[in-house]
Every structure is written in C-alpha cells, then in structure tokens.
C-alpha positions as CSV (number, residue, x, y, z in Angstrom):
1,M,-14.9,11.8,-16.2
2,N,-12.2,9.4,-16.1
3,V,-10.1,9.0,-12.8
4,R,-6.4,8.2,-13.6
5,R,-6.4,5.3,-11.9
6,V,-2.7,3.7,-9.9
7,R,-2.5,-0.4,-10.5
8,T,-0.7,-2.3,-7.2
9,Y,-0.6,-5.1,-9.6
10,I,-1.1,-7.2,-6.3
11,P,-3.1,-10.2,-8.2
12,G,-6.5,-10.2,-7.6
13,L,-6.1,-6.5,-5.7
14,D,-7.1,-4.5,-8.4
15,E,-10.0,-6.3,-10.0
16,I,-12.1,-5.9,-6.3
17,L,-11.3,-2.3,-6.9
18,Y,-12.7,-2.2,-10.6
19,G,-9.4,-1.3,-12.2
20,G,-7.2,-0.1,-9.2
21,I,-6.3,2.8,-6.8
22,P,-7.1,6.4,-7.9
23,E,-4.3,8.2,-8.1
24,R,-2.5,10.6,-5.1
25,N,-5.4,8.3,-2.7
26,I,-3.7,7.7,0.9
27,V,-4.7,4.3,1.6
28,L,-5.3,2.8,5.1
29,V,-3.6,-0.8,5.3
30,S,-5.0,-1.9,8.3
31,G,-5.1,-5.3,10.2
32,G,-3.8,-7.5,13.0
33,P,-0.7,-9.7,13.1
34,G,0.5,-11.5,10.4
35,T,-2.6,-10.2,8.2
36,G,-0.2,-9.9,5.3
37,K,-0.4,-5.7,5.9
38,S,3.6,-5.1,5.2
39,I,3.6,-7.5,2.3
40,S,0.8,-5.5,0.7
41,A,2.8,-2.6,0.8
42,Q,6.1,-3.7,-0.3
43,Q,4.5,-5.8,-3.0
44,F,3.0,-2.3,-4.1
45,I,5.9,-0.2,-3.9
46,Y,8.0,-3.0,-5.8
47,N,5.3,-3.6,-8.8
48,G,6.0,0.0,-9.3
49,L,9.8,-0.1,-9.4
50,I,9.8,-3.2,-12.3
51,R,7.8,-0.5,-13.9
52,G,9.3,2.4,-14.2
53,E,7.9,4.2,-10.8
54,A,10.1,5.0,-8.1
55,G,9.0,4.5,-4.8
56,I,10.0,5.3,-1.3
57,Y,9.2,2.8,2.4
58,V,9.7,4.9,5.3
59,A,10.4,2.5,8.3
60,L,9.0,3.3,11.5
61,E,8.8,-0.4,13.2
62,E,11.7,-1.9,11.9
63,H,15.4,-1.6,11.1
64,P,16.0,-1.0,7.4
65,V,18.4,-4.0,7.3
66,S,15.3,-5.9,8.6
67,V,13.2,-4.4,5.8
68,L,15.2,-5.2,3.1
69,R,15.4,-8.8,4.4
70,S,11.6,-8.9,4.0
71,F,11.4,-7.5,0.3
72,H,14.5,-9.9,-0.8
73,H,12.5,-12.7,0.7
74,F,10.1,-12.7,-2.0
75,G,12.7,-12.3,-4.6
76,W,12.1,-8.2,-4.8
77,D,15.4,-6.8,-5.6
78,V,15.0,-3.3,-4.5
79,T,18.6,-2.8,-3.8
80,K,19.1,-2.5,-7.8
81,F,16.7,0.4,-8.1
82,E,18.5,1.8,-4.8
83,K,21.9,1.7,-6.9
84,E,20.0,3.4,-9.8
85,G,18.0,6.3,-7.5
86,K,14.5,5.2,-7.8
87,F,13.8,3.5,-4.2
88,A,15.0,4.4,-1.0
89,I,14.2,3.7,2.5
90,V,13.5,7.1,5.3
91,D,15.0,5.1,8.1
92,A,12.6,6.2,11.2
93,F,13.5,3.4,13.0
94,T,17.3,3.8,14.2
95,G,17.3,7.8,15.3
96,G,20.6,7.7,13.3
97,Y,22.6,5.3,15.6
98,G,24.2,2.5,14.5
99,S,26.8,2.0,11.5
100,T,24.1,1.6,9.1
101,A,22.2,4.5,9.5
102,Q,25.1,6.3,9.2
103,K,25.3,5.3,5.7
104,E,21.6,6.5,4.9
105,K,20.3,9.6,2.9
106,Y,17.2,9.7,4.9
107,V,17.0,9.5,8.5
108,V,14.6,11.0,11.1
109,K,16.9,11.9,14.0
110,N,14.1,12.3,16.1
111,V,11.2,9.6,15.7
112,D,8.3,11.5,17.8
113,D,8.7,15.2,15.8
114,V,6.5,14.1,12.6
115,K,7.5,17.2,11.3
116,E,10.9,16.0,10.8
117,L,9.7,13.0,9.1
118,G,7.6,15.2,6.7
119,D,10.3,17.1,5.7
120,V,12.6,13.9,4.8
121,L,9.8,12.2,3.3
122,R,9.1,15.3,0.9
123,Q,12.8,15.4,0.1
124,A,13.4,12.1,-0.5
125,I,10.1,12.6,-2.8
126,K,11.5,15.4,-4.9
127,D,14.8,13.6,-5.2
128,L,13.7,10.5,-6.3
129,K,10.6,11.7,-8.1
130,A,8.7,8.9,-6.4
131,T,5.0,8.2,-6.9
132,R,4.4,5.4,-4.7
133,V,5.2,5.6,-0.9
134,A,4.3,3.3,1.8
135,I,5.1,3.9,5.7
136,D,5.1,1.1,7.6
137,S,3.3,1.6,10.3
138,V,1.8,4.8,10.6
139,S,-0.1,3.7,13.4
140,T,3.5,3.8,15.7
141,L,3.1,7.6,15.0
142,Y,0.1,7.9,17.6
143,L,0.1,4.7,19.6
144,T,1.1,6.5,22.4
145,K,-1.1,10.1,21.4
146,P,-4.1,8.8,20.5
147,A,-5.6,11.9,20.4
148,M,-3.2,13.4,17.4
149,A,-3.9,10.9,15.1
150,R,-6.4,11.9,13.3
151,G,-3.8,14.7,12.7
152,I,-0.7,13.3,12.2
153,V,-2.4,11.6,9.1
154,M,-3.8,14.6,7.7
155,T,-0.2,16.1,7.7
156,L,1.0,13.1,5.9
157,K,-1.4,12.9,4.0
158,R,-0.8,16.6,2.7
159,I,3.0,16.2,2.0
160,I,2.0,12.8,-0.2
161,S,-0.9,13.9,-1.8
162,G,0.7,17.3,-2.8
163,L,3.4,16.2,-4.4
164,G,1.7,13.6,-6.5
165,C,2.2,10.9,-5.0
166,T,0.1,7.6,-4.3
167,A,0.5,5.9,-1.0
168,F,-0.1,2.6,1.4
169,F,-0.4,3.5,5.5
170,V,0.1,0.1,7.4
171,S,-2.0,0.1,10.3
172,Q,-2.3,-2.2,12.9
173,V,-4.8,-3.4,14.8
174,S,-5.1,-6.1,17.6
175,V,-6.5,-9.1,17.3
176,G,-10.2,-9.7,17.0
177,E,-10.7,-5.5,17.3
178,R,-12.6,-4.4,14.6
179,G,-11.6,-1.2,14.3
180,F,-8.9,0.4,12.0
181,G,-5.8,1.2,14.3
182,G,-6.2,5.0,15.5
183,P,-9.1,7.2,16.2
184,G,-10.5,9.8,13.2
185,V,-8.0,8.2,11.0
186,E,-10.5,6.1,8.7
187,H,-11.8,9.7,8.0
188,A,-8.8,11.4,7.3
189,V,-7.8,8.6,4.3
190,D,-9.5,7.8,1.1
191,G,-9.5,4.3,1.4
192,I,-9.1,1.4,4.1
193,I,-8.3,-2.0,3.5
194,R,-8.6,-4.3,5.9
195,M,-6.6,-7.8,5.8
196,D,-8.0,-10.3,8.3
197,L,-7.1,-13.7,9.6
198,D,-10.1,-15.6,11.3
199,E,-9.8,-18.9,12.8
200,V,-12.9,-20.9,12.4
201,E,-13.2,-24.7,13.8
202,G,-9.4,-24.6,14.2
203,K,-8.5,-23.6,10.8
204,M,-7.9,-20.4,9.9
205,Y,-8.9,-18.4,7.0
206,R,-6.7,-15.4,5.3
207,S,-9.4,-12.6,3.8
208,I,-9.3,-9.1,2.3
209,I,-12.0,-6.3,2.3
210,V,-12.6,-2.6,0.9
211,W,-13.8,-1.0,3.4
212,K,-14.1,2.3,1.6
213,M,-12.2,3.9,-1.5
214,R,-12.8,7.2,-2.9
215,D,-14.1,8.1,-6.5
216,T,-14.2,4.4,-8.0
217,K,-16.5,1.3,-7.2
218,I,-15.3,-1.3,-4.9
219,S,-16.3,-4.7,-4.7
220,M,-18.3,-5.2,-1.5
221,V,-17.8,-8.6,-0.2
222,R,-15.2,-10.7,1.9
223,H,-12.3,-12.1,-0.7
224,P,-10.3,-15.0,0.3
225,M,-6.6,-14.6,0.1
226,E,-3.4,-16.1,0.5
227,I,0.1,-15.3,1.4
228,T,2.3,-17.4,-1.5
229,D,6.5,-17.1,-2.5
230,N,5.3,-14.6,-4.8
231,G,3.3,-12.2,-2.3
232,I,-0.3,-11.6,-2.3
233,V,-2.7,-13.4,-4.2
234,V,-6.5,-12.4,-3.9
235,E,-9.1,-14.7,-5.1
236,W,-11.4,-11.8,-6.7
237,D,-13.5,-13.9,-8.4
238,K,-14.8,-15.7,-4.7
239,Y,-16.1,-14.3,-1.7
240,L,-15.3,-15.8,2.2
241,K,-18.3,-16.8,4.1
242,I,-18.0,-16.8,8.1
243,T,-20.3,-18.0,10.2
244,N,-19.6,-18.6,14.1
245,F,-19.6,-22.6,12.9
246,S,-18.1,-22.5,9.5
247,A,-16.1,-21.1,6.7
248,T,-17.3,-21.0,3.3
249,V,-15.4,-20.1,-0.1
250,E,-18.1,-19.4,-2.9
251,P,-18.0,-18.1,-6.2
252,L,-19.0,-14.2,-6.8
253,P,-21.9,-14.2,-9.4
254,K,-21.3,-13.7,-12.9
255,E,-22.5,-10.6,-13.4
256,E,-19.5,-9.0,-10.8
257,V,-16.8,-11.1,-12.0
258,D,-17.8,-10.0,-15.4
259,E,-17.9,-6.6,-14.5
260,M,-14.7,-6.6,-13.0
261,K,-13.3,-7.8,-15.8
262,K,-14.6,-5.3,-18.1
263,A,-12.9,-2.8,-16.0
264,M,-10.2,-4.1,-15.5
265,E,-10.0,-4.1,-19.7
266,E,-11.1,-0.6,-19.8
267,E,-7.9,0.3,-17.2
268,E,-5.5,-1.9,-19.1
269,K,-6.8,0.1,-22.7
270,A,-6.5,2.9,-20.9
271,E,-2.7,2.1,-19.8
272,K,-1.5,1.5,-23.5
273,E,-2.9,5.1,-24.3
274,K,-1.1,6.4,-21.9
275,V,1.9,4.8,-23.0
276,T,1.7,5.2,-26.6
277,E,1.1,9.1,-25.9
278,E,4.4,9.2,-23.5
279,I,6.2,7.5,-26.8
280,E,5.4,10.0,-29.2
281,E,6.1,12.8,-26.9
282,V,9.4,11.3,-26.4
283,E,9.6,11.4,-30.2
284,E,8.2,14.6,-31.3
285,S,11.0,16.3,-28.3
286,E,13.8,14.5,-29.9
287,E,12.7,15.6,-33.6
C-alpha cells in the first residue's frame, strides 16, 4: 500500500524521510536552544502555503508580532496568505491582552487551558481548511506539569490528525539533554526529529537525525545541516561522525544515496499524478 505523504520541501529533509512525512503524522521536532526547531516549523508551514496548502501556526512562546518577524526574516511573506485566509496564527501567548490581540481572530484567553486551545485550533483548521499545523512550543503546555505531558499531546493529536492535518510540534530540551522533552511524549507522537548543536574542539556543528517516523523508512544516521538565509538545509547525502575529540563529515554509502533518490523520484511521480487527477476532476465538474 502506498502511503500518502506530505512533503516538507525543506532541502534534504524529505530525502532522509524517503519521500516526506506520512499524511496526518504528528512530528515532534526536539532540540536545545538555537538548534533551528522553530525555523523548521515555520519553513514547513510556508512551503505548504506557496503550494496552495493552508497552514496554522500556534504561538505559545512568543508574541504573534515576533512570530511574523521571524517568518519575514527569511523572506517568507505570510501576511499575504493571512489576508487571503490561507494562514493564521493562533495566539496562545498574550492571553488576549494588548492592542494586537484585540485585532486577532484566534486567541486563547487562558493559555493553561488545553481544552480551550483545542477548541480554538479546531475552529481555525475548519475555517481555513488547513492541512498543516505547527505548535511552538508544545513543551510550554506541560513544563510545570510533566505528568500531564502525554495526555496533552494526545488531546492535540486527536484534533489535528482527526481533521486531516500533518503537524510539527516543537519541543524544547535543555543543552546537553538527550531526551525529547516531556515523559511519555515520544510514545504519543508519530515521529521524532532531533536537532542538535554540538561543540567539538571549540567548533560548533549543527546536525539532524530522524529518531522515529511511523509508516516510512528513515535514514539511520546523523546528518549535517545548516541554517542559511533561506532557512534550513540538510546535507542528506552526508553524515556527521562525532567522537569525544573530533567531528568529521563523511559521504553516505552510494547504495543509500541511490535509494533515497529513487524514493524521491517515486514521490515526485505520485505528486504529479495527484495534480493531474485534481485538474481532471475540476474539468469534469465544469462540463
């Protein structure tokens, strides 16, 4: 059976996922500060918008104005899509206080109330007919109540996945911590992408590894990545080898590279066929 996938269009990420994220999967993007978690979530949303897929960004950690500024920093003009009703920020940060919040459509008044957040998010997904969601950061919801972490994630997962969306849940971990941010959370989500920033011999190395992903083959190595002016770029055909005293970037074995290329070609072919089918359906309904 062919799994329907959602392409992230983040350079190199779809390759290490052998074609993209399986549709309706909830993916935990976990890492320490400065690793690129929020950027990846914004890139995922924007890459959908420019291809006609509506998206929602849930701001739990930053003021919506700061979130918009982050998007625009990379030249991702989401304001245009906001006006068209294709993009919305769910404000779960201000609690409805301030002049900006007065103008916003989707505001969570009690930021600790997961039920209210779920209701606002559900309404936003239905209004926009959204297919992509990002929550930044989900760990804010259970930082003070870790025992509830899994239940909170499951509640949001039911809503998002149930309405046909694929999502990035940004999850924070402290520097050097090897977990994924919240007990039991790793079992509640469908996928985990871990981003790291390691210091070796006085030099910093960025890397990404797919820890798990339901319904797809994944690369089993740590890949180097960069944060460029255009967002995140993953070096999918290389891997990062770190020891206590050295870090080296090595080429992936040719057979693995070829396998990833083949998976991408198959996904691109499936995507073209889907577009052709949609065009034919529109033409038939117009006749």
